[in-house]
C-alpha positions in Angstrom: -51.0 49.0 -11.3 -49.8 50.8 -8.1 -46.4 51.4 -9.8 -48.1 53.0 -12.9 -50.2 55.3 -10.7 -47.2 56.3 -8.7 -45.2 57.2 -11.8 -48.1 59.2 -13.3 -48.4 61.1 -10.0 -44.7 61.9 -10.0 -45.0 63.3 -13.6 -47.9 65.5 -12.6 -46.0 66.8 -9.5 -42.9 67.6 -11.5 -44.8 69.5 -14.2 -47.0 71.5 -11.8 -44.5 72.3 -9.1 -43.0 75.8 -9.0 -39.8 74.5 -7.4 -36.8 73.5 -9.4 -34.5 70.6 -8.7 -31.3 71.9 -7.1 -28.1 71.4 -9.1 -25.5 69.0 -7.9 -23.0 70.8 -5.7 -20.2 68.9 -7.6 -21.2 70.1 -11.0 -17.8 71.6 -11.7 -16.2 68.2 -11.0 -18.5 66.3 -13.4 -16.8 67.4 -16.7 -13.6 66.4 -18.4 -11.6 69.0 -16.7 -9.9 67.1 -13.9 -8.1 68.4 -10.8 -4.3 68.1 -10.5 -4.6 65.5 -7.8 -7.0 63.4 -10.0 -4.5 63.5 -12.9 -1.6 62.5 -10.6 -3.6 59.6 -9.0 -4.5 58.5 -12.5 -1.0 58.6 -13.9 0.3 56.5 -10.9 -2.5 54.0 -11.5 -1.9 54.0 -15.2 1.7 53.2 -14.8 0.8 50.2 -12.7 -1.9 48.9 -15.1 0.3 49.2 -18.1 3.2 47.5 -16.5 1.0 44.6 -15.2 -0.7 44.2 -18.6 2.6 44.1 -20.6 4.7 42.1 -18.2 2.5 39.5 -16.6 2.2 36.0 -18.1 -1.6 36.4 -18.0 -2.3 39.9 -19.6 -5.7 41.3 -18.9 -8.1 43.5 -20.8 -8.7 47.2 -19.9 -10.0 50.4 -21.3 -9.1 54.0 -20.3 -12.4 55.8 -19.6 -14.0 58.5 -17.6 -16.6 57.7 -14.9 -19.1 60.3 -16.4 -19.0 58.6 -19.8 -19.6 55.2 -18.3 -22.5 56.5 -16.1 -24.1 57.9 -19.3 -23.8 54.5 -20.9 -25.1 52.7 -17.8 -28.3 54.9 -17.6 -28.8 55.0 -21.4 -32.4 53.7 -22.0 -31.1 51.8 -25.0 -28.7 49.9 -22.8 -30.9 49.6 -19.8 -34.0 47.9 -21.3 -37.3 48.9 -19.6 -39.7 48.7 -22.5 -40.3 52.4 -22.6 -42.0 54.5 -25.3 -39.7 55.5 -28.1 -40.4 59.2 -27.5 -39.5 58.8 -23.8 -36.3 57.0 -24.7 -35.3 59.7 -27.2 -35.9 62.5 -24.7 -34.1 60.8 -21.9 -31.0 60.6 -24.1 -31.3 64.4 -24.6 -31.0 65.3 -20.9 -27.8 67.4 -20.3 -25.3 65.3 -18.2 -22.8 68.2 -18.0 -22.9 71.7 -19.4 -20.4 73.1 -21.9 -17.4 74.9 -20.3 -14.3 76.6 -21.7 -12.5 73.2 -21.6 -15.2 70.7 -22.4 -18.2 70.3 -24.7 -21.8 69.7 -23.5 -22.6 66.1 -22.8 -26.0 64.6 -23.2 -27.3 61.7 -21.2 -29.3 61.0 -18.1 -27.4 60.6 -14.8 -29.4 60.9 -11.5 -28.2 63.9 -9.4 -27.4 61.6 -6.4 -25.0 59.6 -8.6 -23.3 62.7 -9.9 -22.7 64.0 -6.4 -21.6 60.7 -4.8 -19.6 59.2 -7.7 -18.5 62.4 -9.4 -16.2 62.1 -12.4 -12.7 60.7 -12.6 -10.4 59.2 -15.2 -10.5 55.5 -14.6 -9.5 52.0 -15.9 -12.3 49.7 -16.9 -11.2 46.1 -16.2 -12.5 42.8 -17.4 -13.4 40.3 -14.7 -10.0 38.6 -15.2 -8.4 42.0 -14.9 -9.9 42.7 -11.5 -8.7 39.4 -10.2 -5.1 39.8 -11.6 -4.8 43.4 -10.4 -5.8 42.4 -6.9 -3.2 39.7 -6.8 -0.3 41.5 -8.4 2.8 43.2 -7.0 6.1 44.7 -8.1 9.6 43.5 -7.2 12.9 45.3 -7.6 16.3 43.5 -7.8 19.9 44.5 -8.6 21.4 43.4 -11.9 24.8 44.6 -13.1 24.7 47.4 -10.4 21.3 48.6 -11.7 17.9 48.5 -10.0 15.4 46.7 -12.2 11.6 46.8 -11.3 9.2 44.2 -12.7 5.7 43.0 -12.1 4.5 39.7 -10.7 1.2 38.0 -9.9 0.5 35.3 -7.4 -1.6 33.2 -9.8 -1.4 30.1 -7.7 -2.3 31.9 -4.4 -5.6 30.9 -2.7 -6.5 34.6 -3.0 -6.3 34.3 -6.8 -8.0 30.9 -7.2 -10.9 31.8 -5.0 -11.1 35.6 -5.7 -14.3 37.5 -4.9 -14.2 41.3 -4.8 -16.7 41.6 -2.0 -14.4 39.5 0.3 -11.9 42.4 0.4 -14.3 45.4 0.5 -13.6 48.0 3.3 -17.0 48.4 4.9 -15.9 51.1 7.5 -14.7 53.5 4.7 -17.0 55.7 2.8 -19.0 53.7 0.3 -22.1 54.0 -1.8 -24.7 51.7 -3.2 -27.5 52.8 -5.6 -30.0 50.6 -7.3 -33.1 51.1 -9.5 -35.6 48.8 -11.1 -37.3 49.9 -14.3 -40.2 51.7 -12.5 -37.7 53.6 -10.3 -35.5 54.4 -13.3 -38.5 55.9 -15.2 -39.5 57.9 -12.1 -36.0 59.3 -11.7 -35.7 60.1 -15.4 -39.1 61.9 -15.5 -38.0 64.1 -12.5 -35.6 65.7 -15.0 -38.7 67.0 -16.8 -38.0 65.4 -20.2 -41.1 66.9 -21.8 -43.2 64.0 -23.1 -46.9 63.5 -23.4 -49.1 61.8 -20.9 -49.8 59.0 -23.3 -46.1 58.3 -23.8 -45.6 58.3 -20.1 -48.5 55.9 -19.5 -47.2 53.5 -22.1 -43.7 53.6 -20.6 -45.1 53.1 -17.1 -46.9 50.0 -18.2 -43.8 48.7 -19.8 -41.6 49.5 -16.8 -44.0 47.8 -14.4 -43.7 44.6 -16.4 -39.9 44.7 -16.8 -37.8 42.7 -14.5 -34.5 44.5 -15.2 -32.6 46.5 -12.6 -29.3 48.4 -12.4 -26.8 48.9 -9.6 -23.7 51.0 -8.7 -21.3 50.2 -5.9 -18.4 52.5 -5.0 -15.9 51.8 -2.3 -12.4 50.6 -1.3 -11.1 47.1 -2.1 -8.1 45.9 -0.2 -5.3 43.9 -1.8 -5.6 40.3 -0.6 -1.8 40.0 -0.7 -1.4 43.0 1.5 -4.1 41.7 4.0 -2.5 38.3 4.1 0.9 39.7 4.9 -0.3 42.1 7.5 -2.9 39.9 9.1 -5.6 42.4 8.5 -9.3 42.0 7.5 -10.0 38.5 6.4 -6.8 37.3 7.9 -7.0 38.9 11.4 -8.1 35.8 13.2 -5.2 33.6 14.3 -6.9 30.3 13.9 -5.1 27.4 12.4 -7.0 27.7 9.1 -6.3 31.4 8.7 -2.7 31.2 9.7 -2.1 28.4 7.2 -3.9 30.4 4.5 -1.7 33.4 5.2 1.4 31.2 4.9 0.3 29.8 1.5 -0.4 33.3 0.2 3.1 34.7 1.2 4.8 31.6 -0.1 3.1 32.1 -3.5 4.3 35.7 -3.6 7.9 34.5 -3.2 7.5 31.6 -5.7 6.1 34.1 -8.3 9.5 35.8 -8.4 11.9 34.3 -11.0 15.0 32.6 -9.6 17.4 35.3 -11.0 15.6 37.9 -8.8 14.8 35.7 -5.9 17.2 37.1 -3.3 16.8 38.2 0.3 17.5 41.8 -0.7 14.9 41.9 -3.5 12.3 44.6 -2.6 8.6 43.9 -2.8 5.8 46.4 -3.2 2.3 45.3 -2.2 -0.4 47.9 -3.0 -2.7 48.3 0.0 -6.0 49.0 -1.6 -7.9 50.3 -4.7 -10.8 52.7 -5.0 -13.3 51.0 -7.3 -16.7 51.5 -8.9 -18.7 48.4 -9.8 -21.8 48.6 -12.1 -24.4 46.4 -13.8 -27.6 47.2 -15.6 -28.5 43.5 -16.1 -30.1 42.3 -12.9 -33.1 41.6 -10.7 -33.8 43.8 -7.7 -36.8 45.3 -5.9 -34.7 47.9 -4.1 -34.8 51.5 -5.3 -32.6 54.3 -4.1 -29.4 54.9 -2.2 -27.9 52.7 0.5 -24.6 52.0 2.3 -22.7 48.8 2.4 -22.2 47.1 5.7 -20.2 44.1 6.9 -23.5 42.8 8.3 -25.3 43.2 5.0 -23.8 40.2 3.3 -22.5 40.9 -0.2 -21.6 38.4 -2.9 -20.9 39.2 -6.5 -18.3 36.7 -7.8 -17.5 36.5 -11.5 -20.6 36.0 -13.6 -23.1 37.1 -11.0 -23.4 38.8 -7.7 -26.0 39.6 -5.0 -26.0 42.3 -2.5 -27.8 43.3 0.7 -27.4 47.0 1.4 -28.2 48.8 4.6 -30.3 52.0 4.4 -31.6 53.8 7.5 -30.3 50.9 9.7 -32.5 48.3 8.0 -31.2 45.6 5.7 -32.5 46.1 2.2 -33.9 43.4 -0.1 -31.6 40.9 -1.8 -30.6 41.7 -5.4 -29.0 39.6 -8.1 -27.0 40.9 -11.1 -24.7 39.6 -13.8 -22.2 40.9 -16.3 -20.8 43.6 -14.1 -18.1 46.1 -14.9 -15.3 47.1 -12.6 -13.6 50.5 -12.7 -10.4 51.3 -10.8 -9.9 55.0 -10.0 -7.0 55.1 -7.6 -4.6 52.8 -5.7 -3.3 53.1 -2.1 -6.2 55.3 -1.2 -6.1 54.5 2.6 -2.4 53.6 3.2 0.9 53.7 1.4 2.5 50.3 0.8 5.2 49.0 3.2 8.8 48.7 1.9 9.4 44.9 2.1 12.1 42.5 1.0 11.9 38.8 0.3 13.7 38.4 3.7 10.8 40.2 5.4 8.4 37.7 3.8 10.4 34.7 4.9 10.6 36.2 8.5 6.8 36.5 8.4 6.4 32.9 7.4 8.6 31.9 10.4 6.4 34.0 12.7 3.3 32.3 11.4 4.9 28.9 11.8 5.7 29.7 15.5 2.0 30.7 16.0 0.9 27.5 14.4 3.1 25.5 16.7 1.5 27.2 19.7 -2.0 26.2 18.8 -3.1 23.2 20.9 -3.8 20.1 18.8 -7.5 19.1 18.7 -8.4 16.2 20.9 -10.7 13.6 19.3 
């Protein structure tokens, strides 16, 4: 009952206020006209995705999309089921997501202003769950054949980082990231703030339906490190030099080498390990009591393996409520966002294995 009263109050406040909601300061970036650097980043990423998909033994599904189009689908009331009145659903779908320009047509669909400003619009690749796993564990290698340099793609399918892959394990919490979540009541309140022009009866019916609905949606944007890169460098999840971590690093590097065919497995063969990926993860099929914006923190505890995930965000220094979602989508916008990949050879990988072996030998044996 309190949720219904709150929503009705918000409707009255929006309709009677003389103030207007400020436009997003990134409005110009939220249409299909992309900046030169966005197109360049996308073409680099596209080349990688297409090569991996066509050359790897386990090809993965992907779609070329724009983030704005995907956000419109995510917030579409026919996709995000909240038991709202048909008139409310119809009018939410009529909200202008981006205005017509000389280059692009007008786009209809509700997207909260905070999402427009923080997520923006970029060309992106939408990956299947398997696609996310394969991309994170893939690399390229270049070898010489008949005096010609040939570059091919490989994936460390038997690496521990592939067998036990969870995206959250490799998230960069110190970089700029974004978390936004709404339950049905929060969604209806946000949509009504756009002044969708419906009767009080329709709003009241929708408020009752939203209050009863258990559905929630979530958006996460941030940087995901390559597990192969972290294992080689000894960063992130592999920074501790315990016996367990060192042995795990050794297994990962060995699997990179074993993933390269014998005809190309030479000390001089060059290896390129992408360092990181800028990603957006979404779901509108979940259960959460958290509404609004938050930031991810290493202290927060995040887990969203394939099939389902749960997140604790931090907002204002306080840990938010736990949320559970399923059927999430992963969008990759850019690769090597934080660092350019090192130029490595198979010899470098073997040298690293020797270094790790020496560190393992220096660890005192446990005394029973």
